[in-house]
C-alpha positions as CSV (number, residue, x, y, z in Angstrom):
1,M,5.8,0.7,3.4
2,L,3.1,0.6,0.6
3,V,0.6,3.6,1.1
4,L,-2.5,2.9,-1.0
5,T,-5.2,5.4,-2.3
6,E,-7.5,5.4,-5.5
7,R,-6.8,9.7,-5.6
8,T,-3.5,11.1,-7.0
9,E,-4.5,14.2,-5.2
10,H,-4.5,12.2,-2.2
11,L,-1.1,11.0,-2.9
12,D,0.0,14.2,-3.9
13,A,-1.0,15.6,-0.2
14,I,0.5,12.9,1.6
15,Q,3.8,13.3,-0.2
16,M,4.1,17.1,0.9
17,A,2.9,15.7,4.5
18,L,5.9,13.9,4.4
19,G,8.4,16.4,2.5
20,E,11.9,15.5,3.7
21,K,10.8,13.5,6.6
22,V,11.2,10.3,4.6
23,P,14.4,10.0,3.0
24,S,13.4,7.1,0.3
25,L,10.1,8.1,-1.0
26,F,8.4,7.1,-4.1
27,V,5.5,8.2,-5.7
28,L,3.8,5.9,-8.6
29,H,0.5,6.7,-10.2
30,G,-0.9,7.0,-13.7
31,R,-0.2,10.4,-14.5
32,V,3.5,9.5,-13.8
33,A,5.2,8.9,-17.4
34,K,6.0,5.3,-18.1
35,K,9.8,6.1,-18.5
36,Q,10.1,7.8,-14.9
37,R,7.7,5.2,-13.7
38,A,10.2,2.6,-15.0
39,S,12.9,4.7,-13.3
40,L,11.3,5.2,-10.2
41,I,10.8,1.4,-9.7
42,A,14.5,0.7,-10.8
43,E,15.8,3.0,-8.2
44,L,13.3,1.3,-5.4
45,N,14.7,-1.8,-6.6
46,T,18.3,-0.7,-6.0
47,L,18.1,0.0,-2.1
48,P,19.6,-2.2,-0.1
49,P,17.3,-4.7,1.1
50,D,17.1,-3.5,4.7
51,A,16.9,0.2,3.9
52,P,13.4,1.8,5.0
53,R,11.0,2.6,1.9
54,V,8.0,4.5,1.8
55,L,6.0,3.8,-1.8
56,L,2.9,5.6,-2.3
57,A,0.9,4.3,-5.0
58,T,-2.6,4.0,-6.3
59,G,-4.1,0.9,-6.2
60,K,-4.8,0.7,-9.9
61,L,-1.5,1.1,-10.8
62,V,0.3,-1.8,-8.1
63,G,-2.7,-3.3,-6.8
64,E,-1.9,-6.6,-9.5
65,G,1.0,-7.9,-10.7
66,F,3.5,-4.9,-9.1
67,D,6.6,-7.2,-7.3
68,H,8.8,-5.4,-4.7
69,P,9.8,-8.3,-2.2
70,P,10.8,-5.8,0.5
71,L,7.6,-4.3,1.2
72,D,6.1,-5.4,4.6
73,T,3.5,-3.3,5.6
74,L,0.4,-1.9,3.5
75,V,-1.3,1.3,4.8
76,L,-4.9,1.4,3.3
77,A,-5.8,4.8,2.9
78,M,-8.9,4.6,0.9
79,P,-12.1,2.8,1.4
80,V,-12.6,-1.2,-0.4
81,S,-15.1,-3.5,0.2
82,W,-14.4,-6.3,-2.2
83,E,-12.2,-8.9,-0.8
84,G,-10.5,-9.9,-4.2
85,T,-9.3,-6.4,-4.2
86,L,-8.3,-6.8,-0.9
87,Q,-6.4,-9.8,-1.4
88,Q,-4.6,-8.4,-4.5
89,Y,-3.7,-5.6,-2.2
90,A,-2.2,-7.6,0.6
91,G,-0.5,-9.7,-1.7
92,R,2.0,-7.0,-2.4
93,L,2.8,-8.3,1.0
94,H,3.5,-11.6,0.7
95,R,6.6,-12.1,-1.7
96,E,9.6,-13.6,0.2
97,H,12.3,-11.7,0.9
98,A,15.3,-12.5,3.5
99,T,14.7,-9.6,5.9
100,K,11.1,-10.0,6.0
101,T,9.6,-11.4,9.5
102,D,6.3,-10.3,9.5
103,V,3.5,-8.4,7.4
104,R,1.4,-5.9,8.4
105,I,-1.9,-3.7,7.1
106,I,-2.8,-0.7,8.5
107,D,-6.5,0.0,8.0
108,F,-7.8,3.6,8.3
109,V,-12.0,3.4,9.2
110,D,-14.4,5.9,9.3
111,T,-16.6,5.2,11.8
112,G,-19.0,8.0,11.1
113,H,-20.3,6.9,7.8
114,P,-22.4,4.1,7.6
115,A,-21.4,3.1,3.9
116,L,-18.0,3.4,4.9
117,L,-18.6,1.2,8.2
118,R,-20.3,-1.6,6.1
119,M,-17.0,-1.7,3.6
120,W,-14.9,-1.8,6.8
121,D,-17.1,-4.9,8.1
122,K,-16.4,-6.9,4.7
123,R,-12.9,-5.6,5.4
124,Q,-12.7,-7.5,8.6
125,R,-14.4,-10.5,7.2
126,G,-11.5,-10.3,4.0
127,Y,-8.9,-10.1,6.7
128,R,-10.1,-13.0,9.0
129,A,-10.3,-15.5,5.6
130,M,-6.8,-14.7,4.8
131,G,-5.4,-15.3,8.2
132,Y,-4.5,-11.8,9.8
133,R,-5.1,-11.1,13.4
134,M,-6.6,-7.6,14.4
135,A,-5.4,-5.2,16.8
136,E,-7.3,-2.3,18.1
């Protein structure tokens, strides 16, 4: 599972909430030193193919060019409106992998804010254009 947000403080809060409940929890963002990032990615890549994993990351860090084929679920924990960005993020899931049968995107929507609702409308169009089905 890949959880994306743009705020490192948000990642920290999610990490604190998950605590010891998630055994294979990895956190990647721009404040993580390059050597430590490389070490975390190497550790992530050594997990058995069918082992559960949760990667908390900023979209800027893993949104483009990041490759970890076992990822099959994206939790979008931030508002996005541009279809190109949405395609980049969804693309993290579309790497072939022996144990992958489906991909899923979990998208949180704040319906109480008009600007965020408009962004959700744009994301829905983007999801449909990529061939995703939406469930409530």
